[in-house]
N, C-alpha and C positions, 0 to 999 in steps of 0.2 A: 879209590880216593887217596890222595897223598896226605902227608902229615900237615903241610901248610894249608891245604884246602880245609882239613878238619879243624885246625886252629882258627882259621878266619871265619868259618861258618859258626863255630862255637862263640867266638867273640861277637859276631853279629847278633846271635841270640841273647847273649849277656847284655849287649847294648840295648836291645829292644826291651828287655825286662827292666833295665834301669830307667828307660825313658818313661815308663808308666808311673814311676814314683814321683810324687810332687816335690818341687823344689821349695824349700821352706826359707823364706826371707822374713826375718824377725825384725820388727821396728824397735829401735832403741831411743826413741825420741825423749822419753821421760828421763833417761840417764843423761842425755846431752843437756836437757833443760836443768836438771839438778846440778850438773857440773857448772853451768853458767849462772846458777841461782836465779832462774827465770821461771815464770809460770805459763800454763797453757793460755791463760787470758792475755798475758803480755804478748805471746807469740801470735795469737789470733789477731790482736790489734796491730802488731808490727807488720804482719804479712798480708793481712786482708783475707786470710783463710779462716773459715768458720771454726768456732770452738768444737762443734760437732764433728767436723772432718778431722781435726787434730786428735780428738778423743778416740774416734774409730781407728785411726792410724796407730795410736798408742796401744789400744787393746787388741790389735791384730784383727779387727773386724773389717778393715778396708779391703776391698777386692783388688784394688790397684791404686796407683798414685800417678798423677799427672806430672810430667817433667817440670812444668811451670810452677806447680805447687812445691815440688821438691827443691827447686832452685830458690824460691822465696824463703823456704825454711832454712836452707843452707846459708843464704846471704844474711838473714836475721841473726842466726846463731854463729856465724863466721866459722863454718865447718864444712866438711866434705860429705857427699852423699853416703859414703861408707861409714861415716860416724852415726848417721841416722838409721841406716838399714844394714842388717847383718845377715849373711848367708850362712845358715847352719847346716851341719851334717845330719842333724836329727830329722828324719823323714816323717815323723808323726806330727800331725797338726795339733795346735793348741786345743784344749777342751773348750767348747763353747757352752754357753748357758742353755739349759733345756728350754724348749718352747713352752709358753704358758697356755697353749691350746688345751681345752678340756678342763680348764680351771673353773671351778664354780664360784660365783660371786655371792 
């Protein structure tokens, strides 16, 4: 095996390991709203997007975002998608609240 074959196969393995790590996109909607001195209620009314959807996006609970929704948010706040969403180098997901299963009433 030549040196170039060894390096290329090693790089392939490193690429495969890196592909298994999640890409963390962090929403910064609350910061953009604060900068514009607007509320989630205003944004919901302005865009037609439900307050619940915006809240889930803010808290990082949303699984995805529709391009139409992102466009509505950006138009209302007069910003770019990169202002609302941020790609972080931190590969650890945010801590989520524990499930309330098994809770006695």
